[in-house]
SERO-4910 file (N, C-alpha, C, O; in steps of 0.05 Angstrom, whole numbers):
BEGIN
 pado doro    nc1    nc2    nc3   cac1   cac2   cac3    cc1    cc2    cc3    oc1    oc2    oc3
  Unk    A     75     41    130     61     19    127     45     21    104     31     41     99
  Unk    A     47     -1     87     31      4     62      4    -17     61      5    -41     66
  Unk    A    -19     -4     54    -36    -22     51    -45    -27     22    -56     -7     11
  Unk    A    -43    -49      8    -49    -47    -18    -76    -64    -24    -79    -88    -18
  Unk    A   -100    -46    -38   -125    -53    -44   -126    -63    -72   -135    -50    -91
  Unk    A   -116    -91    -74   -115   -108   -100   -138   -111   -118   -159   -118   -108
  Unk    A   -137   -108   -144   -158   -111   -164   -166    -83   -178   -174    -85   -201
  Unk    A   -163    -56   -167   -167    -35   -173   -194    -26   -160   -216    -28   -171
  Unk    A   -191    -12   -131   -213     -1   -116   -225     22   -132   -213     41   -141
  Unk    A   -249     17   -133   -260     40   -145   -267     65   -124   -284     63   -106
  Unk    A   -250     91   -131   -252    109   -112   -273    129   -107   -275    146    -89
  Unk    A   -292    123   -127   -314    139   -135   -335    124   -110   -353    136    -99
  Unk    A   -330    103   -107   -352     89    -88   -338     85    -58   -349     73    -40
  Unk    A   -311     97    -58   -296     98    -31   -306    124    -14   -317    125      8
  Unk    A   -298    146    -34   -303    174    -28   -326    184    -45   -317    195    -66
  Unk    A   -348    185    -43   -373    191    -66   -380    221    -67   -388    237    -50
  Unk    A   -373    224    -95   -379    250   -102   -411    258   -107   -419    268   -128
  Unk    A   -428    251    -83   -453    249    -82   -469    275    -93   -492    273   -100
  Unk    A   -456    300    -93   -461    323   -104   -458    330   -131   -463    352   -141
  Unk    A   -448    305   -146   -445    310   -178   -467    292   -192   -471    268   -190
  Unk    A   -479    308   -207   -502    301   -226   -491    277   -242   -505    256   -243
  Unk    A   -471    277   -253   -449    260   -271   -447    236   -256   -449    215   -270
  Unk    A   -444    233   -237   -437    211   -219   -468    196   -218   -470    172   -224
  Unk    A   -488    209   -212   -513    192   -214   -518    186   -237   -525    162   -239
  Unk    A   -519    199   -260   -528    187   -285   -514    172   -292   -527    155   -305
  Unk    A   -487    166   -290   -469    141   -300   -469    116   -279   -458     95   -285
  Unk    A   -480    121   -256   -478     96   -237   -506     94   -226   -512    104   -205
  Unk    A   -525     80   -245   -550     79   -238   -560     54   -221   -580     54   -208
  Unk    A   -542     32   -222   -545     14   -202   -522     12   -180   -526      3   -158
  Unk    A   -501     20   -187   -474     26   -168   -474     48   -145   -459     47   -126
  Unk    A   -494     68   -149   -482     91   -142   -494     87   -110   -507     67   -102
  Unk    A   -485    112    -93   -490    120    -68   -507    141    -63   -495    163    -64
  Unk    A   -532    143    -56   -546    166    -52   -537    185    -37   -521    176    -20
  Unk    A   -541    210    -36   -528    232    -17   -539    227     14   -528    234     35
  Unk    A   -565    212      9   -572    208     38   -566    190     51   -577    184     72
  Unk    A   -542    173     39   -534    146     58   -504    151     53   -492    131     61
  Unk    A   -488    168     44   -458    166     47   -456    185     76   -476    196     85
  Unk    A   -431    186     88   -419    198    108   -409    219    101   -388    218     87
  Unk    A   -420    245    108   -414    267     91   -384    279    101   -376    280    124
  Unk    A   -373    287     79   -350    303     82   -356    329     80   -349    346     96
  Unk    A   -369    334     56   -378    364     49   -398    359     36   -410    337     36
  Unk    A   -407    385     17   -435    387     -2   -430    375    -29   -447    377    -47
  Unk    A   -404    362    -31   -397    346    -53   -384    316    -53   -378    301    -72
  Unk    A   -382    311    -31   -367    290    -22   -370    273     -2   -371    287     19
  Unk    A   -373    247      3   -373    233     33   -366    203     27   -368    190      6
  Unk    A   -356    196     53   -348    164     50   -372    145     48   -396    150     53
  Unk    A   -363    130     42   -377    104     37   -397     92     63   -385     90     85
  Unk    A   -419     87     62   -433     81     87   -420     65     98   -419     72    121
  Unk    A   -408     44     94   -390     25    110   -368     34    124   -357     20    142
  Unk    A   -359     60    116   -330     68    130   -337     84    153   -328    106    151
  Unk    A   -353     78    176   -361     92    196   -335    105    214   -329    128    221
  Unk    A   -321     80    216   -302     91    235   -277    108    220   -265    126    232
  Unk    A   -272    103    198   -257    118    181   -266    145    182   -250    164    186
  Unk    A   -291    149    178   -299    175    171   -300    192    195   -296    216    195
  Unk    A   -307    177    220   -299    193    243   -267    202    250   -260    222    262
  Unk    A   -252    186    242   -222    187    245   -216    212    230   -205    231    242
  Unk    A   -224    215    204   -219    240    187   -226    265    206   -209    282    213
  Unk    A   -254    266    214   -266    291    233   -252    296    250   -247    319    257
  Unk    A   -237    270    264   -220    281    287   -195    290    278   -183    306    293
  Unk    A   -183    283    255   -158    300    248   -138    281    240   -116    289    232
  Unk    A   -144    252    242   -125    234    235   -123    218    207   -109    198    203
  Unk    A   -137    230    189   -140    211    164   -142    237    145   -155    257    149
  Unk    A   -124    231    122   -123    253     95   -134    226     71   -129    202     70
  Unk    A   -150    242     55   -155    232     28   -144    248      8   -149    272      9
  Unk    A   -128    238    -10   -116    247    -30   -126    242    -61   -123    220    -73
  Unk    A   -136    260    -70   -157    256    -96   -142    257   -114   -121    268   -113
  Unk    A   -152    244   -138   -144    241   -166   -113    232   -168    -97    246   -181
  Unk    A   -108    215   -158    -81    205   -157    -75    182   -176    -91    164   -180
  Unk    A    -55    184   -186    -54    162   -214    -22    176   -224     -6    188   -210
  Unk    A    -20    167   -258      8    171   -272     -2    178   -299    -23    171   -309
  Unk    A     18    193   -307      9    202   -342     14    173   -355     28    155   -347
  Unk    A     -2    176   -377     -1    152   -397     -5    124   -382     12    106   -381
  Unk    A    -28    123   -372    -37     99   -348    -36     74   -367    -39     73   -392
  Unk    A    -32     53   -348    -33     24   -363    -58     12   -344    -57     15   -319
  Unk    A    -75      4   -353    -99    -15   -348    -94    -40   -345   -114    -53   -339
  Unk    A    -69    -53   -346    -63    -81   -335    -56    -85   -308    -36    -76   -297
  Unk    A    -77   -100   -295    -65   -101   -266    -37   -102   -259    -25    -88   -242
  Unk    A    -23   -126   -278      8   -129   -266     26   -108   -281     49   -106   -274
  Unk    A     19    -95   -300     35    -76   -308     32    -49   -290     53    -37   -284
  Unk    A      9    -39   -282      5    -20   -270     16    -17   -240     25      4   -230
  Unk    A     13    -45   -226     24    -47   -199     53    -45   -204     64    -29   -189
  Unk    A     69    -57   -223     97    -51   -230    104    -23   -227    122    -13   -213
  Unk    A     84    -12   -243     95     23   -239     88     32   -213    104     48   -205
  Unk    A     70     27   -198     63     32   -168     81     21   -151     81     30   -129
  Unk    A    100      1   -156    117    -15   -139    146     -8   -149    165    -14   -135
  Unk    A    151      6   -173    178     16   -174    178     42   -171    200     51   -165
  Unk    A    159     60   -172    158     87   -179    169     96   -204    182    116   -206
  Unk    A    162     78   -224    175     81   -249    157     74   -278    146     52   -279
  Unk    A    155     87   -295    134     82   -321    145     55   -332    133     37   -343
  Unk    A    175     57   -327    184     32   -335    178      3   -324    178    -17   -338
  Unk    A    172      3   -302    165    -18   -282    192    -39   -279    214    -28   -276
  Unk    A    190    -63   -279    209    -79   -270    232    -80   -282    252    -91   -273
  Unk    A    232    -63   -309    256    -59   -327    273    -38   -314    296    -34   -324
  Unk    A    264    -23   -293    274      6   -283    291     -6   -257    304      9   -244
  Unk    A    290    -29   -251    305    -38   -229    290    -48   -200    268    -59   -200
  Unk    A    304    -44   -181    290    -51   -160    262    -36   -147    256    -14   -154
  Unk    A    251    -47   -132    230    -33   -118    230    -12   -108    251    -10    -95
  Unk    A    213     14   -106    219     32    -93    226     37    -66    241     55    -58
  Unk    A    210     13    -46    219     12    -17    252     -2    -21    270      7     -7
  Unk    A    256    -17    -34    284    -29    -30    299     -7    -37    319     -6    -22
  Unk    A    300     18    -60    319     38    -65    313     59    -42    329     77    -40
  Unk    A    292     60    -24    285     74     -3    309     67     21    326     82     32
  Unk    A    303     38     26    328     27     43    353     35     38    368     46     54
  Unk    A    360     29      7    390     35      3    397     63      8    419     68     17
  Unk    A    380     84      3    383    112     10    386    116     31    408    125     36
  Unk    A    365    110     57    363    114     82    381     99     97    391    112    116
  Unk    A    389     75     95    404     57    109    432     46     99    447     33    113
  Unk    A    435     53     73    458     41     59    463     14     62    443      0     62
  Unk    A    488      1     66    489    -25     63    481    -37     94    484    -61     98
  Unk    A    472    -23    114    471    -34    139    441    -47    138    421    -35    145
  Unk    A    441    -77    129    414    -89    128    411   -107    148    429   -123    154
  Unk    A    384   -103    161    371   -121    183    346   -137    175    329   -130    159
  Unk    A    348   -157    187    329   -175    177    305   -167    178    293   -168    157
  Unk    A    291   -156    201    273   -150    201    262   -122    191    239   -116    197
  Unk    A    276   -107    177    274    -80    172    246    -75    155    229    -58    159
  Unk    A    244    -94    137    223    -95    115    208   -118    115    219   -138    106
  Unk    A    181   -119    124    162   -143    126    142   -137    111    136   -113    108
  Unk    A    130   -156     99    111   -163     87     92   -184    100    102   -206    103
  Unk    A     64   -182    107     48   -199    118     24   -213    104      1   -205    104
  Unk    A     33   -235     92     15   -239     65     34   -260     49     58   -265     51
  Unk    A     15   -272     33     29   -300     19     47   -287     -1     69   -297      0
  Unk    A     46   -269    -19     65   -260    -33     70   -230    -31     52   -214    -29
  Unk    A     95   -226    -31    106   -201    -17    105   -185    -54    107   -198    -75
  Unk    A    102   -158    -52     94   -142    -69    127   -137    -80    147   -139    -65
  Unk    A    129   -130   -109    153   -118   -125    166    -96   -105    190    -95   -100
  Unk    A    149    -81    -98    158    -52    -86    180    -59    -67    199    -44    -64
  Unk    A    178    -84    -53    199    -89    -30    223   -105    -40    239   -116    -24
  Unk    A    225   -107    -62    249   -124    -73    270   -113    -80    271    -96    -98
  Unk    A    295   -120    -65    324   -110    -58    336   -132    -59    328   -154    -52
  Unk    A    361   -125    -71    386   -146    -70    403   -140    -43    417   -158    -34
  Unk    A    401   -119    -30    422   -108     -6    401   -114     14    410   -123     35
  Unk    A    370   -109     14    353   -102     38    334   -122     30    312   -113     22
  Unk    A    339   -150     29    314   -165     25    288   -167     50    292   -167     75
  Unk    A    269   -166     41    244   -167     57    238   -194     65    242   -214     51
  Unk    A    226   -195     92    219   -217    108    184   -215     99    170   -195     99
  Unk    A    175   -241     92    156   -241     81    142   -269     87    149   -290     77
  Unk    A    118   -264    107    103   -286    113     71   -283    114     60   -260    115
  Unk    A     57   -306    112     26   -304    118     19   -305    147      1   -293    159
  Unk    A     39   -324    159     34   -329    187     68   -333    198     87   -343    186
  Unk    A     69   -323    223     92   -319    230    108   -347    236    133   -349    239
  Unk    A     89   -370    238    109   -394    234    120   -398    206    141   -411    203
  Unk    A    109   -389    186    121   -394    158    138   -376    148    141   -373    123
  Unk    A    154   -358    168    181   -342    163    194   -350    142    205   -373    142
  Unk    A    196   -332    119    216   -336    101    228   -313     93    220   -293    103
  Unk    A    249   -313     73    259   -287     58    256   -283     33    267   -299     18
  Unk    A    240   -262     23    237   -260     -7    260   -261    -24    281   -248    -24
  Unk    A    252   -281    -40    274   -288    -70    301   -295    -56    319   -296    -73
  Unk    A    307   -301    -33    333   -311    -25    338   -332    -39    357   -335    -55
  Unk    A    319   -348    -32    328   -378    -47    330   -383    -71    344   -401    -79
  Unk    A    312   -366    -88    319   -364   -119    346   -349   -133    357   -352   -154
  Unk    A    351   -329   -105    377   -316   -114    399   -339   -109    416   -343   -127
  Unk    A    400   -352    -87    420   -363    -79    426   -387    -96    449   -393    -99
  Unk    A    401   -405   -111    403   -417   -130    419   -408   -154    439   -418   -165
  Unk    A    405   -385   -160    413   -377   -187    443   -372   -190    456   -378   -210
  Unk    A    453   -361   -166    481   -354   -163    500   -380   -160    523   -380   -170
  Unk    A    490   -398   -148    502   -420   -147    508   -435   -175    527   -451   -177
  Unk    A    492   -430   -194    493   -446   -218    508   -432   -234    499   -412   -244
  Unk    A    535   -438   -238    552   -428   -253    551   -423   -288    560   -404   -300
  Unk    A    536   -448   -298    531   -444   -326    513   -419   -335    510   -410   -358
  Unk    A    500   -411   -311    473   -390   -313    486   -366   -317    480   -350   -334
  Unk    A    513   -363   -293    521   -335   -288    551   -336   -298    571   -328   -285
  Unk    A    552   -347   -323    580   -348   -335    588   -323   -341    612   -318   -342
  Unk    A    568   -300   -347    577   -276   -352    595   -264   -328    616   -252   -333
  Unk    A    586   -269   -298    597   -257   -276    626   -267   -274    634   -288   -283
  Unk    A    641   -246   -257    666   -255   -248    664   -273   -225    648   -269   -207
  Unk    A    682   -298   -226    679   -311   -201    682   -295   -171    670   -303   -151
  Unk    A    697   -275   -172    696   -262   -144    670   -247   -141    660   -248   -119
  Unk    A    660   -235   -157    636   -222   -155    614   -243   -147    601   -236   -128
  Unk    A    606   -268   -159    592   -290   -158    596   -293   -125    577   -287   -110
  Unk    A    623   -302   -113    627   -309    -88    621   -290    -72    613   -296    -49
  Unk    A    624   -262    -78    616   -241    -59    586   -238    -46    578   -232    -24
  Unk    A    573   -245    -73    544   -242    -71    536   -266    -53    524   -264    -31
  Unk    A    542   -286    -63    532   -312    -49    540   -311    -16    525   -319      2
  Unk    A    566   -300    -13    574   -292     17    554   -276     32    546   -282     54
  Unk    A    546   -253     15    525   -233     27    499   -249     34    489   -247     57
  Unk    A    488   -266     13    466   -274     22    463   -297     38    441   -306     47
  Unk    A    485   -306     42    487   -328     62    486   -318     88    472   -328    105
  Unk    A    505   -293     92    500   -281    115    474   -270    125    464   -272    147
  Unk    A    464   -259    106    435   -252    109    414   -274    118    399   -269    136
  Unk    A    413   -294    108    399   -317    112    416   -329    141    401   -346    148
  Unk    A    427   -329    151    437   -338    176    428   -317    193    417   -325    214
  Unk    A    428   -287    190    414   -270    208    387   -276    211    377   -276    234
  Unk    A    372   -283    188    341   -294    189    339   -312    202    320   -310    217
  Unk    A    352   -331    205    347   -354    217    353   -349    247    337   -359    264
  Unk    A    372   -335    255    372   -322    278    357   -306    291    357   -305    316
  Unk    A    341   -291    275    316   -273    286    292   -284    283    274   -269    291
  Unk    A    287   -307    273    263   -319    271    243   -324    294    219   -320    295
  Unk    A    263   -336    314    249   -338    337    240   -312    352    221   -313    368
  Unk    A    252   -292    348    247   -265    359    220   -255    349    203   -247    365
  Unk    A    216   -257    319    196   -248    304    169   -271    315    149   -259    322
  Unk    A    168   -293    318    147   -309    328    146   -302    354    124   -292    360
  Unk    A    162   -304    374    154   -294    401    140   -270    403    121   -266    419
  Unk    A    152   -249    381    136   -215    388    108   -215    380     92   -198    387
  Unk    A    103   -237    364     69   -236    352     50   -257    370     27   -254    377
  Unk    A     69   -277    374     49   -300    395     48   -281    423     27   -284    436
  Unk    A     65   -265    432     59   -256    460     44   -232    457     36   -222    478
  Unk    A     39   -218    433     20   -192    438     -8   -199    443    -22   -218    436
  Unk    A    -14   -176    460    -44   -181    465    -51   -144    467    -47   -128    485
  Unk    A    -63   -141    442    -72   -120    437    -95   -108    455   -113   -122    466
  Unk    A    -94    -79    458   -120    -65    474   -146    -60    459   -167    -52    470
  Unk    A   -143    -66    436   -164    -61    414   -173    -89    398   -154   -104    393
  Unk    A   -193    -94    391   -210   -121    384   -202   -116    351   -205    -95    338
  Unk    A   -193   -138    342   -189   -145    313   -210   -162    299   -217   -180    314
  Unk    A   -220   -160    277   -235   -186    268   -222   -210    268   -197   -208    268
  Unk    A   -232   -234    269   -223   -257    263   -225   -264    236   -240   -282    229
  Unk    A   -208   -245    215   -204   -257    186   -181   -255    180   -166   -247    198
  Unk    A   -169   -260    152   -145   -250    146   -134   -232    149   -112   -231    160
  Unk    A   -151   -204    137   -137   -179    142   -137   -174    166   -114   -167    174
  Unk    A   -153   -174    182   -151   -176    210   -126   -185    226   -113   -172    243
  Unk    A   -121   -208    216   -100   -224    230    -80   -208    220    -65   -197    236
  Unk    A    -77   -204    194    -48   -194    188    -41   -164    196    -18   -156    199
  Unk    A    -62   -149    199    -57   -115    214    -49   -120    249    -34   -105    262
  Unk    A    -63   -146    261    -56   -149    280    -25   -156    288    -13   -147    308
  Unk    A    -15   -174    266     13   -186    267     32   -159    261     54   -157    272
  Unk    A     21   -140    246     36   -116    239     40   -100    264     62    -91    271
  Unk    A     19    -97    275     17    -85    300     36    -88    325     46    -71    340
  Unk    A     38   -120    326     62   -134    342     80   -123    335     90   -107    351
  Unk    A     92   -127    308    121   -118    298    126    -90    306    146    -84    320
  Unk    A    105    -70    297    112    -48    307    112    -42    335    131    -27    340
  Unk    A     99    -47    355    104    -49    381    130    -57    394    142    -45    413
  Unk    A    137    -77    381    167    -90    391    179    -74    387    171    -52    381
  Unk    A    212    -85    393    234    -76    392    256    -83    371    280    -78    371
  Unk    A    240    -97    350    258   -109    330    269    -92    313    286   -103    298
  Unk    A    265    -70    308    273    -52    289    262    -48    260    272    -37    241
  Unk    A    236    -62    262    221    -61    236    217    -33    233    211    -17    251
  Unk    A    221    -28    202    213      9    197    193      4    178    175     18    185
  Unk    A    186    -10    155    172    -14    136    155    -38    136    167    -60    136
  Unk    A    130    -38    134    112    -60    130     93    -58    110     88    -36    101
  Unk    A     81    -81     99     62    -87     82     39   -105     84     43   -128     92
  Unk    A     15    -99     77     -1   -120     77    -23   -114     46    -21    -95     30
  Unk    A    -41   -135     45    -56   -132     18    -82   -145     32    -85   -163     49
  Unk    A   -104   -125     17   -132   -137     17   -140   -142    -12   -137   -122    -27
  Unk    A   -149   -162    -21   -150   -169    -49   -183   -166    -57   -195   -155    -38
  Unk    A   -197   -171    -73   -222   -172    -90   -230   -147   -104   -254   -146   -108
  Unk    A   -217   -130   -110   -228   -103   -119   -235    -99   -147   -242    -77   -155
  Unk    A   -232   -123   -165   -230   -123   -190   -265   -132   -195   -275   -154   -201
  Unk    A   -279   -108   -189   -309   -110   -190   -324   -104   -215   -341    -86   -217
  Unk    A   -315   -124   -237   -331   -121   -260   -356   -127   -254   -372   -111   -264
  Unk    A   -367   -144   -240   -393   -159   -232   -404   -145   -204   -392   -141   -184
  Unk    A   -428   -142   -210   -440   -140   -182   -430   -123   -162   -432   -130   -139
  Unk    A   -420   -101   -167   -397    -84   -153   -409    -73   -132   -395    -70   -112
  Unk    A   -437    -66   -130   -447    -54   -103   -446    -72    -81   -440    -62    -60
  Unk    A   -451   -100    -81   -451   -120    -61   -426   -125    -54   -420   -126    -30
  Unk    A   -408   -128    -74   -382   -136    -72   -367   -113    -59   -354   -117    -39
  Unk    A   -368    -89    -69   -352    -65    -58   -356    -58    -30   -340    -51    -13
  Unk    A   -384    -63    -27   -395    -58      3   -383    -76     26   -374    -67     47
  Unk    A   -385   -104     16   -369   -124     31   -341   -109     42   -336   -101     65
  Unk    A   -325   -107     17   -298   -100     21   -294    -73     35   -274    -70     50
  Unk    A   -313    -54     31   -308    -28     56   -317    -39     80   -305    -30     99
  Unk    A   -334    -55     85   -337    -64    112   -312    -80    126   -304    -79    149
  Unk    A   -301    -96    104   -279   -108    115   -258    -86    124   -252    -84    148
  Unk    A   -246    -70    106   -229    -46    109   -233    -30    133   -213    -23    146
  Unk    A   -261    -21    142   -262    -14    160   -259    -20    190   -248     -9    208
  Unk    A   -273    -43    188   -269    -66    210   -240    -74    223   -235    -80    246
  Unk    A   -225    -71    204   -195    -82    211   -178    -52    211   -167    -47    232
  Unk    A   -177    -34    192   -157    -15    190   -165      7    219   -149     22    231
  Unk    A   -192      3    222   -199     24    246   -190     15    273   -179     31    288
  Unk    A   -192     -5    279   -177    -16    304   -144    -15    305   -129    -11    324
  Unk    A   -138    -21    281   -111    -21    281    -94      5    281    -72      6    293
  Unk    A   -105     27    267    -99     51    276   -100     65    310    -86     83    319
  Unk    A   -120     49    321   -125     59    348   -105     44    362    -94     56    381
  Unk    A    -97     21    356    -76      5    362    -49     17    365    -34     16    384
  Unk    A    -44     33    338    -21     46    340    -17     68    359      6     75    364
  Unk    A    -34     77    367    -30     98    388    -20     94    412    -15    112    428
  Unk    A    -16     66    418     -7     49    447     16     54    451     23     58    474
  Unk    A     39     55    428     61     61    437     74     84    418     62     94    399
  Unk    A     97     91    426    115    115    416    119    105    388    117    122    369
  Unk    A    127     77    381    131     73    352    107     71    334    108     73    310
  Unk    A     88     67    349     65     67    336     48     95    329     33     98    310
  Unk    A     54    110    346     50    142    344     65    153    319     55    171    306
  Unk    A     88    142    312    102    146    293     99    138    260    110    147    240
  Unk    A     82    120    264     72    107    237     59    125    219     42    142    225
  Unk    A     69    118    197     47    131    179     38    108    157     53     94    145
  Unk    A      8    109    156     -5     85    137    -13     95    114    -31    112    113
  Unk    A      1     84     90    -13     94     68    -32     69     48    -25     46     44
  Unk    A    -58     83     39    -76     60     29    -74     65     -1    -75     88     -8
  Unk    A    -71     47    -17    -68     50    -46    -78     27    -60    -79      4    -50
  Unk    A    -87     35    -87    -93     12   -106    -79     18   -136    -72     41   -141
  Unk    A    -77     -6   -154    -64      0   -171    -76     19   -196    -61     27   -213
  Unk    A   -102     24   -196   -121     43   -212   -147     41   -202   -156     24   -187
  Unk    A   -159     61   -213   -188     68   -206   -208     52   -221   -198     30   -228
  Unk    A   -233     55   -229   -253     41   -243   -264     67   -262   -261     91   -256
  Unk    A   -275     57   -283   -285     74   -301   -309     88   -291   -323     77   -274
  Unk    A   -314    111   -301   -341    124   -287   -366    117   -293   -385    121   -278
  Unk    A   -367    102   -322   -393     91   -326   -396     65   -317   -376     51   -320
  Unk    A   -416     55   -307   -418     23   -301   -423     10   -323   -431     23   -342
  Unk    A   -421    -14   -324   -423    -35   -347   -447    -48   -347   -464    -40   -332
  Unk    A   -451    -69   -364   -477    -74   -367   -480   -102   -345   -499   -117   -347
  Unk    A   -462   -105   -326   -464   -127   -311   -465   -118   -277   -461   -130   -256
  Unk    A   -474    -88   -285   -474    -79   -256   -447    -76   -241   -444    -78   -216
  Unk    A   -426    -70   -259   -401    -66   -242   -391    -47   -261   -402    -39   -282
  Unk    A   -361    -39   -250   -350    -20   -270   -321    -36   -280   -313    -57   -271
  Unk    A   -308    -23   -298   -291    -39   -313   -265    -21   -306   -269      1   -296
  Unk    A   -236    -30   -312   -212    -15   -300   -213     12   -308   -222     16   -330
  Unk    A   -205     30   -295   -201     58   -306   -171     64   -298   -152     49   -300
  Unk    A   -171     97   -287   -147    110   -285   -144    120   -258   -143    105   -239
  Unk    A   -144    146   -256   -143    157   -230   -167    148   -207   -190    141   -214
  Unk    A   -157    149   -180   -169    140   -157   -163    155   -136   -160    179   -140
  Unk    A   -160    146   -112   -149    164    -87   -135    142    -74   -137    117    -76
  Unk    A   -121    160    -56   -102    143    -30   -112    156    -10   -122    179    -10
  Unk    A   -109    137     14   -116    151     40    -87    150     62    -75    129     67
  Unk    A    -80    170     71    -58    172     96    -70    171    121    -92    182    123
  Unk    A    -61    162    138    -71    164    167    -48    159    186    -27    151    177
  Unk    A    -52    164    215    -30    164    233    -33    192    248    -45    212    242
  Unk    A    -15    183    275    -24    212    293    -10    238    285    -14    260    296
  Unk    A      6    232    265     20    258    257      5    266    230     13    285    217
  Unk    A    -10    256    224    -31    262    194    -45    287    198    -57    290    219
  Unk    A    -47    307    180    -63    330    181    -96    319    165    -98    319    141
  Unk    A   -113    314    179   -139    304    168   -144    328    146   -135    350    145
  Unk    A   -162    315    129   -174    330    108   -169    325     77   -158    304     71
  Unk    A   -174    336     64   -176    335     32   -151    342     20   -143    365     25
  Unk    A   -135    326      4   -111    337    -15   -117    331    -41   -134    315    -48
  Unk    A   -100    346    -57   -102    347    -85   -125    359    -99   -137    378    -90
  Unk    A   -132    344   -123   -158    358   -131   -168    339   -142   -153    324   -155
  Unk    A   -199    334   -142   -218    319   -146   -225    323   -181   -233    344   -191
  Unk    A   -220    302   -193   -216    301   -224   -243    301   -234   -261    288   -223
  Unk    A   -246    314   -252   -278    324   -266   -287    297   -274   -272    279   -284
  Unk    A   -312    295   -269   -330    274   -280   -341    278   -308   -349    260   -323
  Unk    A   -340    303   -311   -351    312   -343   -330    311   -366   -333    303   -389
  Unk    A   -309    322   -352   -280    322   -385   -267    301   -372   -251    301   -354
  Unk    A   -279    279   -387   -260    250   -385   -242    244   -408   -245    255   -430
  Unk    A   -226    229   -404   -203    219   -426   -217    192   -434   -212    172   -420
  Unk    A   -231    191   -452   -240    168   -464   -255    150   -445   -253    125   -446
  Unk    A   -270    162   -428   -288    153   -405   -274    148   -379   -287    138   -361
  Unk    A   -251    154   -375   -240    155   -350   -229    183   -341   -223    202   -355
  Unk    A   -226    180   -309   -217    200   -295   -187    205   -307   -171    187   -312
  Unk    A   -182    232   -309   -152    245   -308   -142    252   -283   -152    267   -266
  Unk    A   -122    239   -282   -104    240   -252    -97    271   -250    -97    285   -271
  Unk    A    -92    280   -230    -87    309   -219    -67    312   -202    -57    335   -199
  Unk    A    -56    288   -189    -40    282   -167    -23    261   -174    -33    238   -174
  Unk    A      6    265   -182     21    238   -188     25    227   -162     28    241   -142
  Unk    A     25    199   -161     25    181   -136     53    184   -117     56    181    -92
  Unk    A     73    192   -137    100    191   -129    100    220   -112    121    227   -103
  Unk    A     86    230   -108     83    259    -88     74    246    -64     86    249    -43
  Unk    A     55    231    -67     50    220    -39     71    202    -31     74    203     -7
  Unk    A     87    185    -46    112    169    -37    135    191    -20    146    187      2
  Unk    A    137    215    -38    152    236    -33    150    250     -4    170    255     11
  Unk    A    127    253      0    121    260     28    124    246     51    131    257     72
  Unk    A    116    217     48    121    199     66    148    197     70    155    201     93
  Unk    A    168    192     51    200    192     53    209    211     66    225    207     84
  Unk    A    197    241     59    214    259     69    202    264    101    219    275    115
  Unk    A    180    260    112    166    260    139    175    237    158    177    241    182
  Unk    A    180    216    148    185    188    158    214    185    161    224    184    184
  Unk    A    228    185    140    256    178    139    275    202    143    297    200    152
  Unk    A    264    227    135    279    252    134    299    258    114    315    277    116
  Unk    A    299    237     88    319    236     71    307    256     45    285    267     49
  Unk    A    318    258     25    308    275      3    297    252    -18    311    235    -30
  Unk    A    273    253    -20    256    238    -35    270    229    -64    266    207    -73
  Unk    A    282    244    -73    289    238   -101    317    219   -104    327    212   -125
  Unk    A    325    215    -78    345    191    -78    335    164    -79    350    145    -85
  Unk    A    306    159    -73    300    140    -72    271    136    -96    260    115   -100
  Unk    A    265    159   -109    245    163   -124    261    165   -155    250    156   -176
  Unk    A    284    174   -156    297    183   -177    293    205   -192    309    213   -209
  Unk    A    272    216   -186    265    248   -191    256    265   -169    260    256   -147
  Unk    A    246    287   -170    235    303   -153    212    303   -160    205    304   -184
  Unk    A    192    300   -136    167    307   -139    157    328   -115    171    331    -95
  Unk    A    134    340   -119    128    364   -104    114    346    -75    101    326    -80
  Unk    A    116    352    -53    107    338    -33     78    354    -23     72    377    -28
  Unk    A     62    336     -8     37    344      0     43    352     26     63    344     38
  Unk    A     22    369     38     18    380     69      5    358     82     -6    368    102
  Unk    A      1    333     80    -20    318     97     -3    306    117    -13    288    131
  Unk    A     25    313    122     38    305    144     49    325    159     61    320    180
***
């Protein structure tokens, strides 16, 4: 289960280095004082709004992975997300999304309509696959298949596919049409699973809460869904960060906490691993607009019944910066590799293209 915090979440305001003088010196208006944070240790603490997430970490079901990023980082939202979505510095030019490659490695040619689902208006490129297309909808009644319509139109255009062998084009068309038929056959099951679900935890009545409720319904069903994705936007806090980020942290805690409680209600839920990430962090020094600009290293969260709570990775130095930015200490693909090995039981290199050291949070 993937939760994307779009816009560049400020890791220093999510898990606050309250014990670092550099943090207080560089964040005069956007900082959180030591007396306000939810203490993890003498150096760091959770944002004051993350009360339920803080409690979960103390109970042992939430891990914080610090200093997450990649070498030669890109500060463009789109290009950096492409790196995260493909697990490759080349971005989309490297091929399919990392989840698409994971499905190929784990399931081969066995495509199921509901195996990969994004609940939201636009599915991330990480889910892109020609053999394992992702189901994507903001509301269950708007069920559709990612890129299938575009792909069918493209393959049907003989003039644009003049370089393809006719037999190859026919084979791909037949495959996509078969997947579309399967999707139509399954759409009623998806709508029914979501409509009939009655959670035992209470979700907020907002878009993010509704998305996570839908995800929970699919996880608890027997539809065979294995990978799910949602998005929470608004993290590009160049201006008035304190108020904006505070609201986002309240939204995250209010929805993610009951979702994690909900997962404990079934075996499939207890087997679920949740990863929370953003395309990059923010610069250490705040700007003149009481915000922060695009940075580099940040943090990730991992949660679930099998997660070993605590701190992982190495907190990057706030005094030894790279042109004002934190230097990453943990490659984000090590987090992916840990998830792949623990959840799917396969060699992560088959999906990521290279070997990355795994972490011990599962």
